[in-house]
PLY file of the C-alpha trace (Angstrom):
ply
format ascii 1.0
element vertex 115
property float x
property float y
property float z
element edge 114
property int vertex1
property int vertex2
end_header
9.96 -76.21 32.59
12.96 -73.31 31.21
10.76 -73.85 27.93
7.50 -72.48 29.40
9.63 -69.46 31.09
11.00 -68.60 27.74
7.21 -68.83 26.00
5.58 -66.87 29.11
8.93 -63.94 28.18
8.59 -64.05 24.94
3.76 -63.57 25.10
4.96 -60.67 27.68
7.39 -58.66 25.73
5.63 -59.17 22.80
2.35 -57.64 24.83
4.31 -54.89 25.77
5.28 -54.29 22.66
1.95 -54.04 21.01
0.58 -51.83 23.73
3.21 -49.26 23.53
2.99 -49.52 19.67
-0.97 -48.21 20.23
-0.18 -46.11 22.38
2.80 -44.40 20.42
0.19 -45.23 16.82
-2.67 -42.97 19.14
0.17 -40.16 20.41
0.95 -39.65 17.23
-2.71 -38.99 16.16
-3.39 -36.76 18.60
0.00 -34.97 17.12
-1.29 -34.86 13.82
-4.83 -33.72 15.09
-2.65 -30.48 16.81
-1.11 -29.81 14.45
-4.01 -29.47 12.19
-5.42 -27.38 14.41
-2.83 -24.97 14.78
-2.48 -24.62 11.17
-5.40 -23.57 11.08
-5.46 -21.23 13.78
-2.18 -19.61 12.08
-4.42 -19.31 8.83
-6.94 -17.63 10.35
-4.76 -15.20 12.57
-3.00 -14.72 9.42
-6.28 -14.29 7.27
-7.59 -11.21 10.29
-4.07 -9.72 9.69
-3.90 -9.56 6.66
-7.14 -8.15 6.09
-6.68 -5.24 9.16
-3.57 -4.01 6.43
-5.90 -3.93 3.60
-8.09 -1.89 5.56
-4.79 0.44 6.38
-3.33 0.54 3.36
-6.92 1.27 1.21
-7.45 4.23 4.40
-4.35 5.24 3.35
-4.75 5.49 -0.40
-8.05 7.45 0.17
-6.03 9.94 2.14
-3.35 10.46 -0.32
-6.36 10.57 -3.42
-7.52 13.20 -1.02
-4.93 14.76 -0.84
-3.83 14.96 -4.36
-6.88 15.76 -5.48
-6.89 18.80 -3.39
-3.40 20.16 -4.70
-3.65 19.50 -7.70
-6.92 22.04 -7.39
-4.61 24.64 -5.28
-2.28 24.34 -7.88
-5.18 24.86 -10.99
-6.21 28.02 -9.35
-3.17 29.68 -8.55
-1.76 28.38 -12.02
-5.22 30.59 -13.13
-4.29 33.31 -11.36
-0.90 33.58 -12.25
-1.93 33.43 -15.83
-3.70 36.20 -15.44
-1.03 38.39 -14.02
0.86 37.40 -16.82
-1.87 37.94 -19.81
-2.39 41.86 -18.21
1.07 42.51 -17.82
1.43 41.60 -21.29
-0.83 43.57 -22.39
0.20 46.42 -20.80
3.44 46.28 -21.74
2.34 45.78 -25.25
0.62 48.79 -25.41
3.05 50.64 -23.45
5.45 49.47 -26.29
3.38 50.10 -28.84
2.25 53.64 -27.71
6.53 54.24 -27.92
6.97 52.76 -31.20
4.45 55.71 -32.70
6.39 58.14 -30.95
9.80 57.25 -32.51
7.39 57.50 -36.05
6.43 61.22 -34.89
9.68 62.02 -33.87
11.00 61.28 -36.83
8.44 62.86 -39.42
8.94 66.31 -36.24
5.39 65.63 -35.10
5.14 66.35 -31.16
3.80 63.51 -29.54
0.67 62.71 -29.80
0.94 59.48 -26.72
0 1
1 2
2 3
3 4
4 5
5 6
6 7
7 8
8 9
9 10
10 11
11 12
12 13
13 14
14 15
15 16
16 17
17 18
18 19
19 20
20 21
21 22
22 23
23 24
24 25
25 26
26 27
27 28
28 29
29 30
30 31
31 32
32 33
33 34
34 35
35 36
36 37
37 38
38 39
39 40
40 41
41 42
42 43
43 44
44 45
45 46
46 47
47 48
48 49
49 50
50 51
51 52
52 53
53 54
54 55
55 56
56 57
57 58
58 59
59 60
60 61
61 62
62 63
63 64
64 65
65 66
66 67
67 68
68 69
69 70
70 71
71 72
72 73
73 74
74 75
75 76
76 77
77 78
78 79
79 80
80 81
81 82
82 83
83 84
84 85
85 86
86 87
87 88
88 89
89 90
90 91
91 92
92 93
93 94
94 95
95 96
96 97
97 98
98 99
99 100
100 101
101 102
102 103
103 104
104 105
105 106
106 107
107 108
108 109
109 110
110 111
111 112
112 113
113 114
């Protein structure tokens, strides 16, 4: 009888070990599925976040572009206005210098100033 109880004990142990192993394998399979879903969800979230950042960056880039273009136009107009003023002042100064030079020549020749 002692042999039969040892055999039963071994059979029960084998069945218990087999059932617990299959449950562990099933749980491992479910864990792997859950990990795959979590990875997919994280990738989707990352994609959405990247898309949002890209939209904001594009909007900021357009805004900077337009501000730069406007600033360039303003600078060009101010430069043109400044160049016009400098050109006029140079013309007036050149005329005064020319007349003064003519008058010096008249003074040397003892003639009255004509300008």
